[in-house]
Each structure stands twice: as C-alpha cells, then as structure tokens.
C-alpha distance (Angstrom), angle and dihedral (degrees) to the residues before:
residue distance angle dihedral
M1 . . .
P2 3.82 . .
N3 3.80 118.5 .
D4 3.80 94.6 -142.9
P5 3.84 112.1 81.7
K6 3.82 90.7 -143.0
E7 3.79 91.4 55.7
F8 3.79 90.5 46.9
T9 3.82 92.1 50.9
Q10 3.80 92.0 47.6
D11 3.81 90.7 47.0
I12 3.80 91.6 51.2
S13 3.81 93.8 45.5
K14 3.80 90.2 54.2
K15 3.79 90.6 55.9
L16 3.78 98.0 46.9
Y17 3.77 114.7 84.5
V18 3.77 132.4 162.1
E19 3.80 89.3 -105.9
D20 3.79 88.6 59.4
I21 3.80 95.0 55.4
R22 3.81 99.8 33.2
P23 3.84 92.8 93.0
I24 3.80 89.3 54.0
L25 3.79 91.2 51.5
Q26 3.81 92.2 50.4
L27 3.80 98.3 53.9
K28 3.76 115.5 150.7
E29 3.80 120.6 -134.3
S30 3.81 90.5 -100.8
Q31 3.81 88.1 56.3
S32 3.80 96.8 48.0
L33 3.76 119.2 129.7
V34 3.80 91.4 -109.7
H35 3.79 91.5 52.7
R36 3.81 92.9 46.4
L37 3.82 92.6 48.9
R38 3.80 91.7 50.9
T39 3.80 92.1 45.1
R40 3.79 90.9 51.2
A41 3.81 91.2 49.3
T42 3.81 90.2 51.4
I43 3.80 91.5 48.6
R44 3.82 91.2 50.6
R45 3.79 91.3 50.3
N46 3.82 92.2 50.5
I47 3.81 99.1 50.2
K48 3.82 102.5 111.1
T49 3.81 94.4 -158.9
R50 3.80 94.0 59.6
K51 3.78 113.2 108.9
S52 3.81 94.1 -134.1
V53 3.82 90.6 52.9
Q54 3.82 92.6 47.9
E55 3.81 91.5 48.9
G56 3.81 93.4 42.1
K57 3.80 91.2 -122.0
P58 3.81 124.0 141.5
D59 3.79 117.2 -93.1
L60 3.79 103.7 -125.1
I61 3.80 95.0 -162.5
A62 3.81 91.4 49.8
D63 3.80 88.0 49.6
L64 3.82 89.7 51.8
L65 3.81 90.6 49.1
E66 3.81 90.0 52.3
E67 3.79 91.4 46.2
A68 3.81 91.6 50.2
A69 3.80 91.1 49.1
K70 3.80 91.0 49.9
E71 3.81 92.2 48.6
I72 3.81 92.6 48.1
Q73 3.80 90.3 49.8
T74 3.82 90.9 48.9
L75 3.80 90.9 50.5
Q76 3.81 91.0 47.8
V77 3.82 90.0 53.8
R78 3.81 91.1 47.2
L79 3.78 91.0 49.0
S80 3.80 93.7 49.9
T81 3.82 90.2 46.4
T82 3.80 90.1 49.9
D83 3.81 90.3 48.5
M84 3.82 90.5 51.8
W85 3.81 90.6 47.9
L86 3.80 92.1 49.2
E87 3.80 90.9 48.1
R88 3.82 89.9 51.3
E89 3.81 91.2 47.9
K90 3.81 90.6 49.2
R91 3.82 90.4 52.5
A92 3.81 90.2 47.6
S93 3.80 90.5 50.2
L94 3.79 91.4 49.8
L95 3.79 91.3 48.7
F96 3.79 90.4 49.7
F97 3.80 90.7 48.6
F98 3.82 91.0 49.4
W99 3.81 90.7 47.6
F100 3.82 90.4 48.9
V101 3.83 92.0 50.6
V102 3.81 92.1 48.7
V103 3.80 93.4 47.1
S104 3.82 91.1 46.8
A105 3.80 91.4 49.4
V106 3.80 91.6 49.6
Y107 3.81 91.2 46.6
H108 3.82 92.5 51.4
F109 3.79 91.8 44.1
V110 3.82 91.2 51.9
R111 3.81 90.7 48.2
L112 3.78 89.9 54.8
L113 3.80 91.3 56.4
C-alpha cells in the first residue's frame, strides 16, 4: 500500500469499475443491509462454541448489529415518509401556482373589459 494518500486514492480509483459495484447496486430485498445485519446477529447468537452463548450471556456485538439494523430501517421509513411529504408539497405548490395563473389571467381579462 502506498504511503502517500494521493497515490492510495489513485490506486483505489483504478481498481474500482462499474462492473465491480454492479452486484451491490442490484441487491434484492433479502440481501439488503438490514437483512444481512439481522442474519449475522442471529448467526452469532446460534454459534454454540461462543463463550457468551455457553454462559447464556447477551452477545453485545449481535445486539449492536440488531440495533444498527433497526436504526437503518427507521431512517429508511423516515426518508420515504419525507419523500412522500415533499412530493405532496410539490403537487400543492404546483396547484397553487396554476390557480394563481388562472386567477391572474381572469383578473386581467376582466380589467380589459
């Protein structure tokens, strides 16, 4: 690995191509980050050789994975709700603008009479 950050960045950028990230972009729902985090937490909790499992203690990393998955899911819901709200506001703004144009046109037409 190069010591100079510029060299490192250039080296990395040469290796990253669209073909490399296409599989990441085409994740199915069952392969989403939330699903993978929860799956990994479940796997950790079911490994019989783990000390925390043998002692019946909570697995703190599995708990963090679950917490991260829950937070990501919450943020996804908030984002989609915000997107819906913004879309509704945009439609309302367009309707208001259309109404304003129509009323202005009628007002100017009546003034001409």
